[in-house]
GUPA-625509 format. One record per atom (N, C-alpha, C, CB): y, x, z; residue in one letter; atom name; residue number from 0. Coordinates in Angstrom, 1 decimal, decimal comma, padded with zeros to 4 digits. Atoms other than C-alpha are relative to their C-alpha. Glycine has a CB too. Layout:
<sites>
{c2=Y | c1=X | c3=Z | aa=A | at=CA | i=NUM}
...
</sites>
This chain:
<sites>
{c2=-000,8 | c1=001,1 | c3=000,3 | aa=M | at=N | i=0}
{c2=102,2 | c1=119,6 | c3=110,3 | aa=M | at=CA | i=0}
{c2=000,3 | c1=-000,9 | c3=001,2 | aa=M | at=C | i=0}
{c2=-000,7 | c1=-000,8 | c3=-001,2 | aa=M | at=CB | i=0}
{c2=-000,3 | c1=000,8 | c3=-001,2 | aa=N | at=N | i=1}
{c2=104,0 | c1=117,7 | c3=113,0 | aa=N | at=CA | i=1}
{c2=000,2 | c1=-001,5 | c3=-000,4 | aa=N | at=C | i=1}
{c2=001,3 | c1=000,5 | c3=000,7 | aa=N | at=CB | i=1}
{c2=-000,1 | c1=001,5 | c3=000,2 | aa=N | at=N | i=2}
{c2=104,4 | c1=113,9 | c3=113,5 | aa=N | at=CA | i=2}
{c2=001,1 | c1=-000,4 | c3=-000,9 | aa=N | at=C | i=2}
{c2=000,1 | c1=-000,6 | c3=001,4 | aa=N | at=CB | i=2}
{c2=-001,2 | c1=000,4 | c3=000,8 | aa=N | at=N | i=3}
{c2=107,9 | c1=113,8 | c3=112,0 | aa=N | at=CA | i=3}
{c2=-000,3 | c1=000,3 | c3=-001,5 | aa=N | at=C | i=3}
{c2=001,2 | c1=000,7 | c3=000,5 | aa=N | at=CB | i=3}
{c2=000,3 | c1=-000,3 | c3=001,4 | aa=N | at=N | i=4}
{c2=106,7 | c1=115,5 | c3=108,8 | aa=N | at=CA | i=4}
{c2=-001,0 | c1=-001,0 | c3=-000,6 | aa=N | at=C | i=4}
{c2=-000,7 | c1=001,4 | c3=-000,1 | aa=N | at=CB | i=4}
{c2=000,9 | c1=001,0 | c3=000,5 | aa=V | at=N | i=5}
{c2=103,8 | c1=113,1 | c3=108,5 | aa=V | at=CA | i=5}
{c2=000,7 | c1=-001,4 | c3=-000,3 | aa=V | at=C | i=5}
{c2=-001,2 | c1=-000,3 | c3=001,0 | aa=V | at=CB | i=5}
{c2=-000,7 | c1=001,2 | c3=000,2 | aa=K | at=N | i=6}
{c2=106,1 | c1=110,1 | c3=109,0 | aa=K | at=CA | i=6}
{c2=000,9 | c1=000,1 | c3=-001,3 | aa=K | at=C | i=6}
{c2=000,9 | c1=-000,3 | c3=001,2 | aa=K | at=CB | i=6}
{c2=-000,9 | c1=-000,2 | c3=001,2 | aa=K | at=N | i=7}
{c2=108,5 | c1=111,5 | c3=106,3 | aa=K | at=CA | i=7}
{c2=-000,8 | c1=-000,1 | c3=-001,3 | aa=K | at=C | i=7}
{c2=000,8 | c1=001,3 | c3=000,1 | aa=K | at=CB | i=7}
{c2=000,8 | c1=-000,1 | c3=001,2 | aa=I | at=N | i=8}
{c2=105,7 | c1=112,2 | c3=103,8 | aa=I | at=CA | i=8}
{c2=-000,5 | c1=-001,5 | c3=-000,3 | aa=I | at=C | i=8}
{c2=-001,2 | c1=000,9 | c3=000,2 | aa=I | at=CB | i=8}
{c2=000,5 | c1=001,3 | c3=000,1 | aa=L | at=N | i=9}
{c2=104,2 | c1=108,7 | c3=104,4 | aa=L | at=CA | i=9}
{c2=001,2 | c1=-000,9 | c3=-000,6 | aa=L | at=C | i=9}
{c2=-000,5 | c1=-000,6 | c3=001,3 | aa=L | at=CB | i=9}
{c2=-001,2 | c1=000,8 | c3=000,4 | aa=A | at=N | i=10}
{c2=107,7 | c1=107,0 | c3=104,1 | aa=A | at=CA | i=10}
{c2=000,3 | c1=000,3 | c3=-001,5 | aa=A | at=C | i=10}
{c2=001,2 | c1=000,3 | c3=000,9 | aa=A | at=CB | i=10}
{c2=-000,4 | c1=-000,4 | c3=001,4 | aa=D | at=N | i=11}
{c2=108,6 | c1=109,0 | c3=100,9 | aa=D | at=CA | i=11}
{c2=-001,1 | c1=-000,5 | c3=-001,0 | aa=D | at=C | i=11}
{c2=000,2 | c1=001,5 | c3=-000,1 | aa=D | at=CB | i=11}
{c2=001,1 | c1=000,4 | c3=001,0 | aa=N | at=N | i=12}
{c2=105,2 | c1=108,3 | c3=099,2 | aa=N | at=CA | i=12}
{c2=-000,1 | c1=-001,5 | c3=-000,2 | aa=N | at=C | i=12}
{c2=-001,3 | c1=000,5 | c3=000,5 | aa=N | at=CB | i=12}
{c2=000,0 | c1=001,4 | c3=000,2 | aa=I | at=N | i=13}
{c2=105,3 | c1=104,6 | c3=099,9 | aa=I | at=CA | i=13}
{c2=001,1 | c1=-000,5 | c3=-000,8 | aa=I | at=C | i=13}
{c2=000,0 | c1=-000,7 | c3=001,4 | aa=I | at=CB | i=13}
{c2=-001,2 | c1=000,4 | c3=000,8 | aa=R | at=N | i=14}
{c2=108,8 | c1=104,3 | c3=098,6 | aa=R | at=CA | i=14}
{c2=-000,1 | c1=000,4 | c3=-001,4 | aa=R | at=C | i=14}
{c2=001,3 | c1=000,7 | c3=000,6 | aa=R | at=CB | i=14}
{c2=000,2 | c1=-000,5 | c3=001,3 | aa=L | at=N | i=15}
{c2=108,0 | c1=106,4 | c3=095,6 | aa=L | at=CA | i=15}
{c2=-001,0 | c1=-000,8 | c3=-000,8 | aa=L | at=C | i=15}
{c2=-000,4 | c1=001,5 | c3=000,0 | aa=L | at=CB | i=15}
{c2=001,1 | c1=000,7 | c3=000,7 | aa=L | at=N | i=16}
{c2=104,8 | c1=104,6 | c3=094,7 | aa=L | at=CA | i=16}
{c2=000,5 | c1=-001,5 | c3=-000,2 | aa=L | at=C | i=16}
{c2=-001,3 | c1=000,0 | c3=000,8 | aa=L | at=CB | i=16}
{c2=-000,4 | c1=001,4 | c3=000,1 | aa=R | at=N | i=17}
{c2=106,4 | c1=101,2 | c3=095,3 | aa=R | at=CA | i=17}
{c2=001,1 | c1=-000,2 | c3=-001,1 | aa=R | at=C | i=17}
{c2=000,7 | c1=-000,5 | c3=001,4 | aa=R | at=CB | i=17}
{c2=-001,1 | c1=000,1 | c3=001,1 | aa=T | at=N | i=18}
{c2=109,5 | c1=101,9 | c3=093,1 | aa=T | at=CA | i=18}
{c2=-000,6 | c1=000,3 | c3=-001,3 | aa=T | at=C | i=18}
{c2=001,1 | c1=000,9 | c3=000,4 | aa=T | at=CB | i=18}
{c2=000,7 | c1=-000,4 | c3=001,3 | aa=K | at=N | i=19}
{c2=107,3 | c1=103,5 | c3=090,4 | aa=K | at=CA | i=19}
{c2=-000,6 | c1=-001,2 | c3=-000,6 | aa=K | at=C | i=19}
{c2=-001,0 | c1=001,1 | c3=000,3 | aa=K | at=CB | i=19}
{c2=000,7 | c1=001,2 | c3=000,5 | aa=K | at=N | i=20}
{c2=105,4 | c1=100,2 | c3=090,2 | aa=K | at=CA | i=20}
{c2=001,0 | c1=-001,2 | c3=-000,1 | aa=K | at=C | i=20}
{c2=-001,1 | c1=-000,4 | c3=000,9 | aa=K | at=CB | i=20}
{c2=-001,1 | c1=001,0 | c3=000,0 | aa=R | at=N | i=21}
{c2=108,7 | c1=098,3 | c3=090,4 | aa=R | at=CA | i=21}
{c2=-000,2 | c1=-001,2 | c3=000,9 | aa=R | at=C | i=21}
{c2=000,2 | c1=-000,5 | c3=-001,4 | aa=R | at=CB | i=21}
{c2=000,2 | c1=001,0 | c3=-001,1 | aa=Y | at=N | i=22}
{c2=107,7 | c1=096,4 | c3=093,5 | aa=Y | at=CA | i=22}
{c2=001,1 | c1=000,0 | c3=001,0 | aa=Y | at=C | i=22}
{c2=-001,4 | c1=000,2 | c3=000,6 | aa=Y | at=CB | i=22}
{c2=-000,9 | c1=000,1 | c3=-001,2 | aa=S | at=N | i=23}
{c2=110,1 | c1=095,2 | c3=096,1 | aa=S | at=CA | i=23}
{c2=-000,7 | c1=000,2 | c3=001,3 | aa=S | at=C | i=23}
{c2=000,8 | c1=-001,3 | c3=000,0 | aa=S | at=CB | i=23}
{c2=000,6 | c1=-000,1 | c3=-001,3 | aa=Q | at=N | i=24}
{c2=109,5 | c1=095,7 | c3=099,7 | aa=Q | at=CA | i=24}
{c2=-000,7 | c1=-001,3 | c3=000,3 | aa=Q | at=C | i=24}
{c2=001,0 | c1=000,4 | c3=001,2 | aa=Q | at=CB | i=24}
{c2=000,6 | c1=001,3 | c3=-000,2 | aa=E | at=N | i=25}
{c2=108,9 | c1=092,0 | c3=099,9 | aa=E | at=CA | i=25}
{c2=-001,3 | c1=-000,2 | c3=-000,7 | aa=E | at=C | i=25}
{c2=001,0 | c1=-001,1 | c3=-000,4 | aa=E | at=CB | i=25}
{c2=001,2 | c1=000,1 | c3=000,7 | aa=A | at=N | i=26}
{c2=106,3 | c1=092,1 | c3=097,2 | aa=A | at=CA | i=26}
{c2=-001,2 | c1=000,7 | c3=000,6 | aa=A | at=C | i=26}
{c2=000,2 | c1=000,5 | c3=-001,5 | aa=A | at=CB | i=26}
{c2=001,1 | c1=-000,8 | c3=-000,7 | aa=I | at=N | i=27}
{c2=104,3 | c1=094,9 | c3=098,9 | aa=I | at=CA | i=27}
{c2=-000,4 | c1=-000,7 | c3=001,3 | aa=I | at=C | i=27}
{c2=000,5 | c1=001,4 | c3=000,2 | aa=I | at=CB | i=27}
{c2=000,3 | c1=000,7 | c3=-001,3 | aa=A | at=N | i=28}
{c2=104,6 | c1=093,0 | c3=102,2 | aa=A | at=CA | i=28}
{c2=-000,9 | c1=-001,2 | c3=-000,3 | aa=A | at=C | i=28}
{c2=001,3 | c1=-000,4 | c3=000,7 | aa=A | at=CB | i=28}
{c2=000,8 | c1=001,2 | c3=000,4 | aa=D | at=N | i=29}
{c2=103,2 | c1=089,9 | c3=100,5 | aa=D | at=CA | i=29}
{c2=-001,4 | c1=000,4 | c3=-000,4 | aa=D | at=C | i=29}
{c2=000,6 | c1=-000,8 | c3=-001,1 | aa=D | at=CB | i=29}
{c2=001,3 | c1=-000,5 | c3=000,5 | aa=F | at=N | i=30}
{c2=100,3 | c1=091,8 | c3=098,8 | aa=F | at=CA | i=30}
{c2=-000,8 | c1=000,5 | c3=001,2 | aa=F | at=C | i=30}
{c2=000,2 | c1=001,1 | c3=-001,0 | aa=F | at=CB | i=30}
{c2=000,7 | c1=-000,6 | c3=-001,1 | aa=A | at=N | i=31}
{c2=099,5 | c1=093,6 | c3=102,1 | aa=A | at=CA | i=31}
{c2=-000,1 | c1=-001,0 | c3=001,2 | aa=A | at=C | i=31}
{c2=000,8 | c1=001,2 | c3=000,5 | aa=A | at=CB | i=31}
{c2=000,0 | c1=001,0 | c3=-001,1 | aa=N | at=N | i=32}
{c2=100,0 | c1=090,5 | c3=104,3 | aa=N | at=CA | i=32}
{c2=000,5 | c1=000,5 | c3=001,3 | aa=N | at=C | i=32}
{c2=-001,5 | c1=-000,5 | c3=000,2 | aa=N | at=CB | i=32}
{c2=-000,7 | c1=-000,5 | c3=-001,2 | aa=I | at=N | i=33}
{c2=102,4 | c1=092,2 | c3=106,6 | aa=I | at=CA | i=33}
{c2=001,5 | c1=-000,4 | c3=-000,2 | aa=I | at=C | i=33}
{c2=-000,2 | c1=001,5 | c3=000,2 | aa=I | at=CB | i=33}
{c2=-001,4 | c1=000,4 | c3=000,1 | aa=G | at=N | i=34}
{c2=106,1 | c1=091,6 | c3=107,3 | aa=G | at=CA | i=34}
{c2=000,8 | c1=001,0 | c3=-000,8 | aa=G | at=C | i=34}
{c2=000,6 | c1=-000,1 | c3=001,4 | aa=G | at=CB | i=34}
{c2=-000,9 | c1=-000,8 | c3=000,8 | aa=Q | at=N | i=35}
{c2=108,8 | c1=092,9 | c3=105,0 | aa=Q | at=CA | i=35}
{c2=000,7 | c1=001,0 | c3=000,9 | aa=Q | at=C | i=35}
{c2=001,0 | c1=-000,8 | c3=-000,8 | aa=Q | at=CB | i=35}
{c2=-000,7 | c1=-000,9 | c3=-000,9 | aa=S | at=N | i=36}
{c2=110,6 | c1=094,4 | c3=108,0 | aa=S | at=CA | i=36}
{c2=-000,9 | c1=001,2 | c3=000,4 | aa=S | at=C | i=36}
{c2=000,4 | c1=-000,8 | c3=001,2 | aa=S | at=CB | i=36}
{c2=000,9 | c1=-001,1 | c3=-000,3 | aa=K | at=N | i=37}
{c2=107,5 | c1=096,5 | c3=108,7 | aa=K | at=CA | i=37}
{c2=000,0 | c1=001,0 | c3=-001,1 | aa=K | at=C | i=37}
{c2=-001,5 | c1=-000,5 | c3=000,2 | aa=K | at=CB | i=37}
{c2=-000,1 | c1=-000,9 | c3=001,1 | aa=I | at=N | i=38}
{c2=107,6 | c1=098,0 | c3=105,2 | aa=I | at=CA | i=38}
{c2=001,3 | c1=000,8 | c3=000,1 | aa=I | at=C | i=38}
{c2=-000,1 | c1=-000,8 | c3=-001,3 | aa=I | at=CB | i=38}
{c2=-001,3 | c1=-000,7 | c3=-000,1 | aa=S | at=N | i=39}
{c2=111,3 | c1=098,8 | c3=105,7 | aa=S | at=CA | i=39}
{c2=000,0 | c1=001,0 | c3=001,2 | aa=S | at=C | i=39}
{c2=001,1 | c1=-001,1 | c3=000,3 | aa=S | at=CB | i=39}
{c2=000,1 | c1=-000,9 | c3=-001,2 | aa=E | at=N | i=40}
{c2=110,6 | c1=100,3 | c3=109,2 | aa=E | at=CA | i=40}
{c2=-000,8 | c1=001,3 | c3=-000,4 | aa=E | at=C | i=40}
{c2=-000,6 | c1=-000,7 | c3=001,2 | aa=E | at=CB | i=40}
{c2=000,8 | c1=-001,2 | c3=000,4 | aa=I | at=N | i=41}
{c2=107,9 | c1=102,6 | c3=107,7 | aa=I | at=CA | i=41}
{c2=000,7 | c1=000,8 | c3=-001,0 | aa=I | at=C | i=41}
{c2=-001,3 | c1=-000,5 | c3=-000,6 | aa=I | at=CB | i=41}
{c2=-000,7 | c1=-000,8 | c3=001,0 | aa=E | at=N | i=42}
{c2=110,0 | c1=103,6 | c3=104,7 | aa=E | at=CA | i=42}
{c2=001,2 | c1=000,7 | c3=000,6 | aa=E | at=C | i=42}
{c2=000,5 | c1=-000,9 | c3=-001,1 | aa=E | at=CB | i=42}
{c2=-001,2 | c1=-000,7 | c3=-000,6 | aa=N | at=N | i=43}
{c2=112,9 | c1=104,5 | c3=107,0 | aa=N | at=CA | i=43}
{c2=-000,4 | c1=000,8 | c3=001,3 | aa=N | at=C | i=43}
{c2=001,0 | c1=-001,1 | c3=000,5 | aa=N | at=CB | i=43}
{c2=000,6 | c1=-000,8 | c3=-001,0 | aa=E | at=N | i=44}
{c2=110,6 | c1=106,4 | c3=109,4 | aa=E | at=CA | i=44}
{c2=000,3 | c1=-000,5 | c3=001,4 | aa=E | at=C | i=44}
{c2=000,6 | c1=001,4 | c3=-000,1 | aa=E | at=CB | i=44}
{c2=-000,2 | c1=000,6 | c3=-001,3 | aa=H | at=N | i=45}
{c2=111,2 | c1=104,0 | c3=112,3 | aa=H | at=CA | i=45}
{c2=-001,3 | c1=-000,7 | c3=000,6 | aa=H | at=C | i=45}
{c2=001,1 | c1=-001,1 | c3=-000,1 | aa=H | at=CB | i=45}
{c2=001,2 | c1=000,6 | c3=-000,5 | aa=S | at=N | i=46}
{c2=107,6 | c1=103,0 | c3=112,7 | aa=S | at=CA | i=46}
{c2=-001,2 | c1=000,9 | c3=-000,2 | aa=S | at=C | i=46}
{c2=-000,3 | c1=-001,4 | c3=-000,8 | aa=S | at=CB | i=46}
{c2=001,3 | c1=-000,8 | c3=000,2 | aa=N | at=N | i=47}
{c2=104,2 | c1=104,6 | c3=113,2 | aa=N | at=CA | i=47}
{c2=-001,1 | c1=-001,1 | c3=-000,2 | aa=N | at=C | i=47}
{c2=-000,3 | c1=000,8 | c3=001,4 | aa=N | at=CB | i=47}
{c2=000,9 | c1=001,1 | c3=000,3 | aa=P | at=N | i=48}
{c2=101,9 | c1=102,2 | c3=111,4 | aa=P | at=CA | i=48}
{c2=-001,4 | c1=000,4 | c3=000,4 | aa=P | at=C | i=48}
{c2=000,0 | c1=-000,3 | c3=-001,5 | aa=P | at=CB | i=48}
{c2=001,4 | c1=-000,3 | c3=-000,3 | aa=N | at=N | i=49}
{c2=098,3 | c1=101,9 | c3=112,5 | aa=N | at=CA | i=49}
{c2=-000,8 | c1=000,1 | c3=-001,2 | aa=N | at=C | i=49}
{c2=-000,6 | c1=-001,2 | c3=001,0 | aa=N | at=CB | i=49}
{c2=000,8 | c1=-000,2 | c3=001,1 | aa=L | at=N | i=50}
{c2=095,4 | c1=102,6 | c3=110,3 | aa=L | at=CA | i=50}
{c2=-000,2 | c1=-001,3 | c3=-000,9 | aa=L | at=C | i=50}
{c2=-001,4 | c1=000,5 | c3=000,4 | aa=L | at=CB | i=50}
{c2=000,2 | c1=001,2 | c3=000,7 | aa=E | at=N | i=51}
{c2=094,8 | c1=099,0 | c3=109,4 | aa=E | at=CA | i=51}
{c2=001,2 | c1=-000,3 | c3=-001,0 | aa=E | at=C | i=51}
{c2=-000,2 | c1=-001,2 | c3=000,9 | aa=E | at=CB | i=51}
{c2=-001,2 | c1=000,2 | c3=000,8 | aa=T | at=N | i=52}
{c2=098,4 | c1=098,7 | c3=108,1 | aa=T | at=CA | i=52}
{c2=000,1 | c1=000,9 | c3=-001,1 | aa=T | at=C | i=52}
{c2=001,3 | c1=000,1 | c3=000,9 | aa=T | at=CB | i=52}
{c2=000,0 | c1=-001,0 | c3=001,0 | aa=I | at=N | i=53}
{c2=098,2 | c1=101,9 | c3=106,2 | aa=I | at=CA | i=53}
{c2=-001,0 | c1=-000,4 | c3=-001,1 | aa=I | at=C | i=53}
{c2=-000,4 | c1=001,4 | c3=000,5 | aa=I | at=CB | i=53}
{c2=001,0 | c1=000,5 | c3=000,9 | aa=I | at=N | i=54}
{c2=095,0 | c1=100,6 | c3=104,5 | aa=I | at=CA | i=54}
{c2=000,5 | c1=-001,1 | c3=-000,9 | aa=I | at=C | i=54}
{c2=-001,4 | c1=-000,3 | c3=000,7 | aa=I | at=CB | i=54}
{c2=-000,6 | c1=001,2 | c3=000,7 | aa=K | at=N | i=55}
{c2=096,7 | c1=097,3 | c3=103,6 | aa=K | at=CA | i=55}
{c2=001,0 | c1=000,5 | c3=-001,0 | aa=K | at=C | i=55}
{c2=000,5 | c1=-001,0 | c3=001,0 | aa=K | at=CB | i=55}
{c2=-001,0 | c1=-000,5 | c3=000,9 | aa=I | at=N | i=56}
{c2=099,6 | c1=099,2 | c3=102,1 | aa=I | at=CA | i=56}
{c2=-000,6 | c1=000,7 | c3=-001,2 | aa=I | at=C | i=56}
{c2=001,0 | c1=000,9 | c3=000,7 | aa=I | at=CB | i=56}
{c2=000,6 | c1=-000,7 | c3=001,1 | aa=A | at=N | i=57}
{c2=097,4 | c1=101,5 | c3=100,1 | aa=A | at=CA | i=57}
{c2=-000,7 | c1=-001,0 | c3=-001,0 | aa=A | at=C | i=57}
{c2=-001,1 | c1=001,0 | c3=000,6 | aa=A | at=CB | i=57}
{c2=000,7 | c1=001,0 | c3=000,9 | aa=N | at=N | i=58}
{c2=095,4 | c1=098,5 | c3=098,7 | aa=N | at=CA | i=58}
{c2=001,1 | c1=-000,7 | c3=-000,8 | aa=N | at=C | i=58}
{c2=-000,8 | c1=-001,0 | c3=000,9 | aa=N | at=CB | i=58}
{c2=-001,1 | c1=000,7 | c3=000,7 | aa=A | at=N | i=59}
{c2=098,7 | c1=096,7 | c3=097,9 | aa=A | at=CA | i=59}
{c2=000,6 | c1=000,9 | c3=-001,2 | aa=A | at=C | i=59}
{c2=001,1 | c1=-000,4 | c3=000,9 | aa=A | at=CB | i=59}
{c2=-000,6 | c1=-000,9 | c3=001,0 | aa=L | at=N | i=60}
{c2=099,9 | c1=099,8 | c3=096,0 | aa=L | at=CA | i=60}
{c2=-001,1 | c1=000,5 | c3=-001,0 | aa=L | at=C | i=60}
{c2=000,6 | c1=001,2 | c3=000,6 | aa=L | at=CB | i=60}
{c2=001,2 | c1=-000,3 | c3=000,8 | aa=Q | at=N | i=61}
{c2=096,4 | c1=100,2 | c3=094,4 | aa=Q | at=CA | i=61}
{c2=-000,2 | c1=001,6 | c3=-000,1 | aa=Q | at=C | i=61}
{c2=000,2 | c1=-000,5 | c3=-001,4 | aa=Q | at=CB | i=61}
{c2=000,2 | c1=-001,4 | c3=-000,1 | aa=V | at=N | i=62}
{c2=096,1 | c1=103,8 | c3=095,6 | aa=V | at=CA | i=62}
{c2=-001,0 | c1=000,3 | c3=001,2 | aa=V | at=C | i=62}
{c2=001,4 | c1=000,8 | c3=000,3 | aa=V | at=CB | i=62}
{c2=000,8 | c1=-000,4 | c3=-001,1 | aa=R | at=N | i=63}
{c2=093,8 | c1=105,7 | c3=098,0 | aa=R | at=CA | i=63}
{c2=000,9 | c1=000,3 | c3=001,2 | aa=R | at=C | i=63}
{c2=-000,9 | c1=001,2 | c3=-000,4 | aa=R | at=CB | i=63}
{c2=-000,8 | c1=-000,3 | c3=-001,2 | aa=V | at=N | i=64}
{c2=094,9 | c1=106,1 | c3=101,6 | aa=V | at=CA | i=64}
{c2=000,5 | c1=001,5 | c3=000,0 | aa=V | at=C | i=64}
{c2=-000,9 | c1=-000,2 | c3=001,3 | aa=V | at=CB | i=64}
{c2=-000,4 | c1=-001,4 | c3=000,1 | aa=K | at=N | i=65}
{c2=095,0 | c1=109,9 | c3=101,1 | aa=K | at=CA | i=65}
{c2=001,2 | c1=000,2 | c3=-000,9 | aa=K | at=C | i=65}
{c2=-001,2 | c1=000,9 | c3=-000,4 | aa=K | at=CB | i=65}
{c2=-001,1 | c1=-000,1 | c3=000,9 | aa=D | at=N | i=66}
{c2=097,5 | c1=109,4 | c3=098,3 | aa=D | at=CA | i=66}
{c2=001,3 | c1=-000,2 | c3=000,8 | aa=D | at=C | i=66}
{c2=-000,1 | c1=-000,9 | c3=-001,2 | aa=D | at=CB | i=66}
{c2=-001,2 | c1=000,3 | c3=-000,8 | aa=L | at=N | i=67}
{c2=100,0 | c1=108,2 | c3=100,9 | aa=L | at=CA | i=67}
{c2=000,4 | c1=001,2 | c3=000,9 | aa=L | at=C | i=67}
{c2=-000,2 | c1=-001,2 | c3=000,9 | aa=L | at=CB | i=67}
{c2=-000,3 | c1=-001,2 | c3=-000,9 | aa=F | at=N | i=68}
{c2=099,8 | c1=111,5 | c3=102,8 | aa=F | at=CA | i=68}
{c2=000,1 | c1=001,3 | c3=-000,7 | aa=F | at=C | i=68}
{c2=-001,1 | c1=000,1 | c3=001,0 | aa=F | at=CB | i=68}
{c2=-000,1 | c1=-001,2 | c3=000,8 | aa=E | at=N | i=69}
{c2=099,9 | c1=114,0 | c3=100,0 | aa=E | at=CA | i=69}
{c2=001,4 | c1=000,5 | c3=-000,2 | aa=E | at=C | i=69}
{c2=-000,7 | c1=-000,1 | c3=-001,4 | aa=E | at=CB | i=69}
{c2=-001,4 | c1=-000,5 | c3=000,2 | aa=E | at=N | i=70}
{c2=102,9 | c1=116,3 | c3=099,8 | aa=E | at=CA | i=70}
{c2=000,3 | c1=000,2 | c3=-001,4 | aa=E | at=C | i=70}
{c2=000,1 | c1=001,3 | c3=000,8 | aa=E | at=CB | i=70}
</sites>
């Protein structure tokens, strides 16, 4: 699995989980205490979030970190 695949899987899973819960990017950003633009960048594969950011997003979505990386 290369870096681009990981970014796509992460982006797709965050978007899918967020929309499934009917959360806006802004809501997830608020829950995770990060900027809304960061959520957008991650979902559009324009950012490589660090582990701390990934953990915050997982907590905001109420999922395990590994759930964000499952194909």
